[in-house]
Biopython code that builds the backbone (N, CA, C, O; Angstrom):
import numpy as np
from Bio.PDB.StructureBuilder import StructureBuilder

atoms = [
    (1, "MET", "N", (88.088, -50.441, -20.270)),
    (1, "MET", "CA", (87.997, -51.888, -19.723)),
    (1, "MET", "C", (86.855, -52.661, -20.642)),
    (1, "MET", "O", (86.864, -53.818, -21.064)),
    (2, "GLY", "N", (85.881, -51.625, -20.802)),
    (2, "GLY", "CA", (84.707, -52.375, -21.510)),
    (2, "GLY", "C", (85.153, -52.725, -22.919)),
    (2, "GLY", "O", (84.820, -53.854, -23.280)),
    (3, "LEU", "N", (85.755, -52.079, -23.686)),
    (3, "LEU", "CA", (86.160, -52.191, -24.965)),
    (3, "LEU", "C", (86.953, -53.519, -25.022)),
    (3, "LEU", "O", (86.637, -54.359, -25.865)),
    (4, "LEU", "N", (87.987, -53.745, -24.144)),
    (4, "LEU", "CA", (89.124, -54.648, -24.047)),
    (4, "LEU", "C", (88.137, -56.082, -23.747)),
    (4, "LEU", "O", (88.299, -57.170, -24.301)),
    (5, "LYS", "N", (87.218, -55.789, -22.848)),
    (5, "LYS", "CA", (86.495, -57.130, -22.362)),
    (5, "LYS", "C", (85.594, -57.551, -23.435)),
    (5, "LYS", "O", (85.250, -58.733, -23.446)),
    (6, "GLU", "N", (85.102, -56.647, -24.463)),
    (6, "GLU", "CA", (84.227, -57.082, -25.824)),
    (6, "GLU", "C", (85.440, -57.685, -26.852)),
    (6, "GLU", "O", (85.268, -58.739, -27.464)),
    (7, "LEU", "N", (86.251, -57.165, -26.926)),
    (7, "LEU", "CA", (87.291, -57.650, -27.763)),
    (7, "LEU", "C", (87.579, -58.924, -27.504)),
    (7, "LEU", "O", (87.473, -59.721, -28.436)),
    (8, "LEU", "N", (87.970, -59.361, -26.303)),
    (8, "LEU", "CA", (88.241, -60.694, -25.748)),
    (8, "LEU", "C", (87.002, -61.608, -25.949)),
    (8, "LEU", "O", (87.135, -62.703, -26.495)),
    (9, "LEU", "N", (85.865, -61.188, -25.536)),
    (9, "LEU", "CA", (84.628, -62.087, -25.719)),
    (9, "LEU", "C", (84.228, -62.200, -27.252)),
    (9, "LEU", "O", (83.383, -63.034, -27.580)),
    (10, "LEU", "N", (84.838, -61.354, -28.218)),
    (10, "LEU", "CA", (84.160, -61.492, -29.578)),
    (10, "LEU", "C", (84.229, -62.812, -30.023)),
    (10, "LEU", "O", (83.184, -63.076, -30.617)),
    (11, "PRO", "N", (85.065, -63.839, -29.997)),
    (11, "PRO", "CA", (84.994, -65.182, -30.449)),
    (11, "PRO", "C", (83.845, -65.905, -29.839)),
    (11, "PRO", "O", (83.282, -66.749, -30.536)),
    (12, "ALA", "N", (83.444, -65.693, -28.685)),
    (12, "ALA", "CA", (82.277, -66.104, -28.097)),
    (12, "ALA", "C", (80.923, -65.777, -28.499)),
    (12, "ALA", "O", (79.944, -66.462, -28.204)),
    (13, "ALA", "N", (80.892, -64.467, -29.337)),
    (13, "ALA", "CA", (79.611, -63.766, -29.633)),
    (13, "ALA", "C", (78.649, -64.715, -30.267)),
    (13, "ALA", "O", (77.467, -64.551, -29.962)),
    (14, "PRO", "N", (78.966, -65.750, -31.155)),
    (14, "PRO", "CA", (77.991, -66.525, -31.940)),
    (14, "PRO", "C", (77.431, -67.324, -30.658)),
    (14, "PRO", "O", (76.217, -67.276, -30.461)),
    (15, "VAL", "N", (78.189, -68.001, -29.840)),
    (15, "VAL", "CA", (77.364, -68.940, -28.770)),
    (15, "VAL", "C", (76.577, -67.934, -27.833)),
    (15, "VAL", "O", (75.406, -68.177, -27.544)),
    (16, "ARG", "N", (77.163, -66.904, -27.402)),
    (16, "ARG", "CA", (76.183, -65.996, -26.477)),
    (16, "ARG", "C", (74.985, -65.584, -27.204)),
    (16, "ARG", "O", (73.884, -65.568, -26.654)),
    (17, "GLY", "N", (75.167, -65.245, -28.442)),
    (17, "GLY", "CA", (73.926, -64.853, -29.402)),
    (17, "GLY", "C", (73.019, -66.163, -29.358)),
    (17, "GLY", "O", (71.809, -65.935, -29.356)),
    (18, "THR", "N", (73.340, -67.257, -29.329)),
    (18, "THR", "CA", (72.579, -68.532, -29.580)),
    (18, "THR", "C", (72.071, -68.732, -28.315)),
    (18, "THR", "O", (70.961, -69.264, -28.344)),
    (19, "PHE", "N", (72.509, -68.482, -27.183)),
    (19, "PHE", "CA", (71.948, -68.729, -25.990)),
    (19, "PHE", "C", (71.079, -67.669, -25.585)),
    (19, "PHE", "O", (70.272, -67.848, -24.673)),
    (20, "TRP", "N", (71.180, -66.544, -26.208)),
    (20, "TRP", "CA", (70.230, -65.270, -26.004)),
    (20, "TRP", "C", (68.921, -65.625, -26.666)),
    (20, "TRP", "O", (67.838, -65.431, -26.114)),
    (21, "VAL", "N", (69.058, -66.161, -27.892)),
    (21, "VAL", "CA", (68.076, -66.519, -28.623)),
    (21, "VAL", "C", (66.935, -67.571, -27.956)),
    (21, "VAL", "O", (65.742, -67.327, -27.774)),
    (22, "LEU", "N", (67.662, -68.808, -27.648)),
    (22, "LEU", "CA", (67.159, -69.770, -27.001)),
    (22, "LEU", "C", (66.487, -69.228, -25.588)),
    (22, "LEU", "O", (65.386, -69.646, -25.229)),
    (23, "GLY", "N", (67.131, -68.402, -24.928)),
    (23, "GLY", "CA", (66.441, -67.709, -23.820)),
    (23, "GLY", "C", (65.140, -67.104, -23.944)),
    (23, "GLY", "O", (64.213, -67.214, -23.141)),
    (24, "GLN", "N", (65.157, -66.386, -25.139)),
    (24, "GLN", "CA", (63.946, -65.459, -25.686)),
    (24, "GLN", "C", (62.741, -66.534, -26.146)),
    (24, "GLN", "O", (61.538, -66.463, -25.896)),
    (25, "VAL", "N", (63.367, -67.403, -26.792)),
    (25, "VAL", "CA", (62.325, -68.474, -27.332)),
    (25, "VAL", "C", (61.483, -69.246, -26.162)),
    (25, "VAL", "O", (60.276, -69.488, -26.181)),
    (26, "ALA", "N", (62.504, -69.600, -25.052)),
    (26, "ALA", "CA", (61.764, -70.390, -23.954)),
    (26, "ALA", "C", (60.949, -69.297, -23.065)),
    (26, "ALA", "O", (59.944, -69.692, -22.474)),
    (27, "ALA", "N", (61.298, -68.102, -22.965)),
    (27, "ALA", "CA", (60.627, -67.083, -22.197)),
    (27, "ALA", "C", (59.160, -66.844, -23.010)),
    (27, "ALA", "O", (58.184, -66.494, -22.348)),
    (28, "GLU", "N", (59.059, -67.019, -24.283)),
    (28, "GLU", "CA", (57.730, -66.665, -24.978)),
    (28, "GLU", "C", (57.025, -67.771, -24.997)),
    (28, "GLU", "O", (55.796, -67.707, -24.972)),
    (29, "ALA", "N", (57.704, -69.002, -25.045)),
    (29, "ALA", "CA", (56.945, -70.325, -24.834)),
    (29, "ALA", "C", (56.204, -70.550, -23.524)),
    (29, "ALA", "O", (55.116, -71.125, -23.477)),
    (30, "GLU", "N", (56.778, -70.121, -22.573)),
    (30, "GLU", "CA", (56.368, -70.128, -21.102)),
    (30, "GLU", "C", (55.254, -68.936, -21.127)),
    (30, "GLU", "O", (54.121, -69.193, -20.722)),
    (31, "ARG", "N", (55.517, -67.879, -21.514)),
    (31, "ARG", "CA", (54.396, -66.939, -21.471)),
    (31, "ARG", "C", (53.218, -67.443, -22.206)),
    (31, "ARG", "O", (52.126, -67.330, -21.649)),
    (32, "GLN", "N", (53.271, -67.908, -23.212)),
    (32, "GLN", "CA", (52.005, -68.438, -24.014)),
    (32, "GLN", "C", (51.617, -69.819, -23.213)),
    (32, "GLN", "O", (50.407, -70.036, -23.264)),
    (33, "TYR", "N", (52.099, -70.449, -22.747)),
    (33, "TYR", "CA", (51.989, -71.683, -21.865)),
    (33, "TYR", "C", (50.832, -71.422, -20.912)),
    (33, "TYR", "O", (49.717, -71.943, -20.931)),
    (34, "TYR", "N", (51.370, -70.416, -19.986)),
    (34, "TYR", "CA", (50.518, -69.776, -18.880)),
    (34, "TYR", "C", (49.683, -68.614, -19.244)),
    (34, "TYR", "O", (49.206, -67.988, -18.298)),
    (35, "ASP", "N", (49.445, -68.251, -20.324)),
    (35, "ASP", "CA", (48.610, -67.211, -20.704)),
    (35, "ASP", "C", (47.190, -67.499, -20.343)),
    (35, "ASP", "O", (46.749, -68.547, -20.813)),
    (36, "PRO", "N", (46.422, -66.821, -19.641)),
    (36, "PRO", "CA", (44.973, -67.165, -18.934)),
    (36, "PRO", "C", (43.957, -67.377, -20.351)),
    (36, "PRO", "O", (43.089, -68.250, -20.387)),
    (37, "ALA", "N", (44.209, -66.487, -21.419)),
    (37, "ALA", "CA", (43.234, -66.949, -22.587)),
    (37, "ALA", "C", (43.416, -68.069, -23.261)),
    (37, "ALA", "O", (42.500, -68.703, -23.785)),
    (38, "THR", "N", (44.683, -68.399, -23.289)),
    (38, "THR", "CA", (45.190, -69.922, -23.762)),
    (38, "THR", "C", (44.582, -70.949, -23.041)),
    (38, "THR", "O", (43.983, -71.888, -23.567)),
    (39, "VAL", "N", (44.741, -70.768, -21.740)),
    (39, "VAL", "CA", (44.125, -71.850, -20.972)),
    (39, "VAL", "C", (42.785, -71.889, -21.016)),
    (39, "VAL", "O", (42.233, -72.988, -21.077)),
    (40, "ARG", "N", (42.022, -70.686, -20.993)),
    (40, "ARG", "CA", (40.589, -70.717, -21.229)),
    (40, "ARG", "C", (40.130, -71.304, -22.316)),
    (40, "ARG", "O", (39.132, -72.023, -22.358)),
    (41, "ARG", "N", (40.914, -70.989, -23.320)),
    (41, "ARG", "CA", (40.296, -71.752, -24.716)),
    (41, "ARG", "C", (40.484, -73.174, -24.635)),
    (41, "ARG", "O", (39.610, -73.904, -25.103)),
    (42, "GLU", "N", (41.679, -73.739, -24.015)),
    (42, "GLU", "CA", (41.643, -75.055, -23.997)),
    (42, "GLU", "C", (40.751, -75.676, -23.042)),
    (42, "GLU", "O", (40.243, -76.778, -23.248)),
    (43, "LEU", "N", (40.563, -75.022, -22.054)),
    (43, "LEU", "CA", (39.314, -75.635, -21.088)),
    (43, "LEU", "C", (38.232, -75.578, -21.981)),
    (43, "LEU", "O", (37.654, -76.664, -21.929)),
    (44, "ALA", "N", (37.680, -74.802, -22.793)),
    (44, "ALA", "CA", (36.424, -74.725, -23.396)),
    (44, "ALA", "C", (36.404, -75.898, -24.674)),
    (44, "ALA", "O", (35.356, -76.456, -25.001)),
    (45, "VAL", "N", (37.453, -76.121, -25.202)),
    (45, "VAL", "CA", (37.823, -77.241, -25.969)),
    (45, "VAL", "C", (37.534, -78.612, -25.228)),
    (45, "VAL", "O", (36.826, -79.498, -25.704)),
    (46, "LEU", "N", (38.208, -78.675, -23.936)),
    (46, "LEU", "CA", (38.144, -79.845, -23.183)),
    (46, "LEU", "C", (36.607, -80.151, -22.756)),
    (46, "LEU", "O", (36.070, -81.258, -22.724)),
    (47, "GLU", "N", (36.056, -78.938, -22.448)),
    (47, "GLU", "CA", (34.522, -79.297, -22.049)),
    (47, "GLU", "C", (33.805, -79.744, -23.372)),
    (47, "GLU", "O", (33.033, -80.702, -23.374)),
    (48, "GLN", "N", (34.057, -79.099, -24.363)),
    (48, "GLN", "CA", (33.305, -79.616, -25.554)),
    (48, "GLN", "C", (33.634, -81.108, -25.850)),
    (48, "GLN", "O", (32.679, -81.839, -26.113)),
    (49, "GLN", "N", (34.765, -81.581, -25.835)),
    (49, "GLN", "CA", (35.218, -82.921, -25.789)),
    (49, "GLN", "C", (34.333, -83.791, -25.055)),
    (49, "GLN", "O", (33.721, -84.733, -25.558)),
    (50, "LEU", "N", (34.281, -83.381, -23.645)),
    (50, "LEU", "CA", (33.382, -84.162, -22.758)),
    (50, "LEU", "C", (31.861, -84.233, -23.212)),
    (50, "LEU", "O", (31.208, -85.274, -23.289)),
    (51, "MET", "N", (31.406, -82.956, -23.500)),
    (51, "MET", "CA", (29.738, -82.942, -23.939)),
    (51, "MET", "C", (29.613, -83.796, -25.265)),
    (51, "MET", "O", (28.557, -84.374, -25.523)),
    (52, "ASP", "N", (30.915, -83.874, -26.252)),
    (52, "ASP", "CA", (30.639, -84.709, -27.366)),
    (52, "ASP", "C", (31.181, -86.265, -27.098)),
    (52, "ASP", "O", (31.495, -86.961, -28.064)),
    (53, "SER", "N", (31.265, -86.718, -25.884)),
    (53, "SER", "CA", (31.593, -88.106, -25.433)),
    (53, "SER", "C", (33.079, -88.522, -26.017)),
    (53, "SER", "O", (33.433, -89.700, -26.063)),
    (54, "GLU", "N", (33.872, -87.479, -26.439)),
    (54, "GLU", "CA", (35.251, -87.838, -26.711)),
    (54, "GLU", "C", (36.261, -88.262, -25.500)),
    (54, "GLU", "O", (37.245, -88.977, -25.689)),
    (55, "LEU", "N", (35.937, -87.799, -24.400)),
    (55, "LEU", "CA", (36.477, -88.149, -23.190)),
    (55, "LEU", "C", (35.711, -88.544, -22.206)),
    (55, "LEU", "O", (34.554, -88.127, -22.168)),
    (56, "ASP", "N", (36.131, -89.311, -21.342)),
    (56, "ASP", "CA", (35.470, -89.904, -20.038)),
    (56, "ASP", "C", (35.687, -88.781, -19.017)),
    (56, "ASP", "O", (36.408, -87.818, -19.278)),
    (57, "GLU", "N", (34.988, -88.937, -17.741)),
    (57, "GLU", "CA", (34.793, -88.053, -16.829)),
    (57, "GLU", "C", (36.239, -87.979, -16.148)),
    (57, "GLU", "O", (36.824, -86.913, -15.959)),
    (58, "ALA", "N", (36.742, -89.226, -15.803)),
    (58, "ALA", "CA", (37.902, -89.242, -15.041)),
    (58, "ALA", "C", (39.132, -88.459, -15.947)),
    (58, "ALA", "O", (39.830, -87.653, -15.332)),
    (59, "GLU", "N", (39.373, -88.665, -17.249)),
    (59, "GLU", "CA", (40.183, -87.974, -18.017)),
    (59, "GLU", "C", (39.932, -86.481, -18.176)),
    (59, "GLU", "O", (40.842, -85.662, -18.300)),
    (60, "PHE", "N", (38.513, -86.155, -18.165)),
    (60, "PHE", "CA", (38.380, -84.573, -18.260)),
    (60, "PHE", "C", (38.805, -84.016, -16.789)),
    (60, "PHE", "O", (39.399, -82.942, -16.694)),
    (61, "ASP", "N", (38.464, -84.813, -15.627)),
    (61, "ASP", "CA", (38.957, -84.221, -14.331)),
    (61, "ASP", "C", (40.434, -84.087, -14.513)),
    (61, "ASP", "O", (40.981, -83.007, -14.289)),
    (62, "ARG", "N", (41.076, -85.094, -14.892)),
    (62, "ARG", "CA", (42.623, -84.993, -14.960)),
    (62, "ARG", "C", (43.016, -83.814, -15.580)),
    (62, "ARG", "O", (43.613, -82.929, -14.967)),
    (63, "ARG", "N", (42.685, -83.736, -16.888)),
    (63, "ARG", "CA", (43.114, -82.504, -17.645)),
    (63, "ARG", "C", (42.709, -81.242, -17.332)),
    (63, "ARG", "O", (43.466, -80.289, -17.517)),
    (64, "GLU", "N", (41.528, -81.099, -16.846)),
    (64, "GLU", "CA", (40.971, -79.834, -16.411)),
    (64, "GLU", "C", (41.904, -79.436, -15.067)),
    (64, "GLU", "O", (42.143, -78.248, -14.847)),
    (65, "ASP", "N", (42.374, -80.402, -14.256)),
    (65, "ASP", "CA", (43.077, -80.055, -12.962)),
    (65, "ASP", "C", (44.371, -79.646, -13.333)),
    (65, "ASP", "O", (44.954, -78.823, -12.627)),
    (66, "GLU", "N", (45.032, -80.217, -14.591)),
    (66, "GLU", "CA", (46.117, -79.665, -14.961)),
    (66, "GLU", "C", (46.089, -77.882, -15.706)),
    (66, "GLU", "O", (46.959, -77.016, -15.607)),
    (67, "LEU", "N", (44.993, -77.834, -16.295)),
    (67, "LEU", "CA", (44.782, -76.486, -16.990)),
    (67, "LEU", "C", (44.637, -75.527, -15.822)),
    (67, "LEU", "O", (45.174, -74.420, -15.867)),
    (68, "LEU", "N", (43.933, -75.919, -14.794)),
    (68, "LEU", "CA", (43.563, -74.957, -13.705)),
    (68, "LEU", "C", (44.873, -74.705, -12.816)),
    (68, "LEU", "O", (45.107, -73.606, -12.315)),
    (69, "ASP", "N", (45.702, -75.817, -12.667)),
    (69, "ASP", "CA", (46.909, -75.507, -12.196)),
    (69, "ASP", "C", (47.905, -74.414, -13.191)),
    (69, "ASP", "O", (48.529, -73.478, -12.690)),
    (70, "ARG", "N", (47.909, -74.618, -14.138)),
    (70, "ARG", "CA", (48.396, -73.456, -15.001)),
    (70, "ARG", "C", (48.017, -71.895, -14.936)),
    (70, "ARG", "O", (48.732, -70.908, -15.108)),
    (71, "LEU", "N", (46.555, -72.016, -14.609)),
    (71, "LEU", "CA", (46.106, -70.763, -14.086)),
    (71, "LEU", "C", (46.831, -70.177, -12.935)),
    (71, "LEU", "O", (47.186, -68.999, -12.882)),
    (72, "GLU", "N", (47.035, -71.092, -11.992)),
    (72, "GLU", "CA", (47.461, -70.627, -10.658)),
    (72, "GLU", "C", (49.026, -70.736, -10.416)),
    (72, "GLU", "O", (49.538, -70.740, -9.297)),
    (73, "HIS", "N", (49.790, -70.833, -11.750)),
    (73, "HIS", "CA", (51.140, -70.894, -11.469)),
    (73, "HIS", "C", (51.998, -69.685, -11.169)),
    (73, "HIS", "O", (51.893, -68.614, -11.766)),
    (74, "PRO", "N", (52.900, -69.955, -10.146)),
    (74, "PRO", "CA", (53.501, -68.810, -9.334)),
    (74, "PRO", "C", (54.196, -67.901, -10.289)),
    (74, "PRO", "O", (54.459, -66.768, -9.885)),
    (75, "THR", "N", (54.567, -68.282, -11.638)),
    (75, "THR", "CA", (55.239, -67.255, -12.351)),
    (75, "THR", "C", (54.361, -66.154, -13.034)),
    (75, "THR", "O", (54.785, -65.071, -13.438)),
    (76, "ARG", "N", (53.046, -66.611, -13.099)),
    (76, "ARG", "CA", (52.019, -65.831, -13.499)),
    (76, "ARG", "C", (51.802, -64.749, -12.544)),
    (76, "ARG", "O", (51.791, -63.571, -12.901)),
    (77, "ALA", "N", (51.617, -65.148, -11.256)),
    (77, "ALA", "CA", (51.287, -64.202, -10.226)),
    (77, "ALA", "C", (52.373, -63.174, -10.107)),
    (77, "ALA", "O", (52.099, -61.979, -10.001)),
    (78, "ALA", "N", (53.677, -63.653, -10.126)),
    (78, "ALA", "CA", (54.820, -62.617, -10.047)),
    (78, "ALA", "C", (54.756, -61.807, -11.373)),
    (78, "ALA", "O", (55.020, -60.606, -11.311)),
    (79, "ALA", "N", (54.491, -62.257, -12.333)),
    (79, "ALA", "CA", (54.610, -61.305, -13.641)),
    (79, "ALA", "C", (53.421, -60.402, -13.634)),
    (79, "ALA", "O", (53.496, -59.388, -14.327)),
    (80, "ASP", "N", (52.449, -60.604, -13.021)),
    (80, "ASP", "CA", (51.180, -59.907, -12.936)),
    (80, "ASP", "C", (51.105, -59.051, -11.647)),
    (80, "ASP", "O", (50.697, -59.613, -10.631)),
    (81, "PRO", "N", (51.481, -57.660, -11.586)),
    (81, "PRO", "CA", (51.417, -56.969, -10.292)),
    (81, "PRO", "C", (50.004, -56.950, -9.743)),
    (81, "PRO", "O", (49.891, -56.865, -8.520)),
    (82, "ARG", "N", (48.936, -57.016, -10.475)),
    (82, "ARG", "CA", (47.519, -57.055, -10.054)),
    (82, "ARG", "C", (47.231, -58.241, -8.963)),
    (82, "ARG", "O", (46.432, -58.083, -8.040)),
    (83, "ARG", "N", (47.857, -59.257, -9.140)),
    (83, "ARG", "CA", (47.617, -60.427, -8.570)),
    (83, "ARG", "C", (48.517, -60.526, -7.196)),
    (83, "ARG", "O", (49.713, -60.817, -7.165)),
    (84, "LYS", "N", (47.785, -60.257, -6.207)),
    (84, "LYS", "CA", (48.889, -60.244, -5.027)),
    (84, "LYS", "C", (47.819, -60.887, -3.751)),
    (84, "LYS", "O", (48.252, -61.058, -2.611)),
]
sb = StructureBuilder()
sb.init_structure("model")
sb.init_model(0)
sb.init_chain("A")
sb.init_seg("    ")
for serial, (resi, resn, name, xyz) in enumerate(atoms, 1):
    if name == "N":
        sb.init_residue(resn, " ", resi, " ")
    sb.init_atom(name, np.array(xyz, "f"), 0.0, 1.0, " ", f" {name:<3s}", serial, name[0])
structure = sb.get_structure()
């Protein structure tokens, strides 16, 4: 049955492969987006911009909240068994 199924689905292989690749790219992008090291680097850059007067306090607070929300994202907690 498995061989027959694979033969019947063979014409769809390029489409299935494309969706698999897109899924892998999306998963890696999300992993990097929520990576704590990346968020900490962005927080450091943000703080430096505030110190250099490139940002006002309101913009800093808004962007800092967004970054801190990324640290608390539920997919990160689910992926890290130490965080419960």
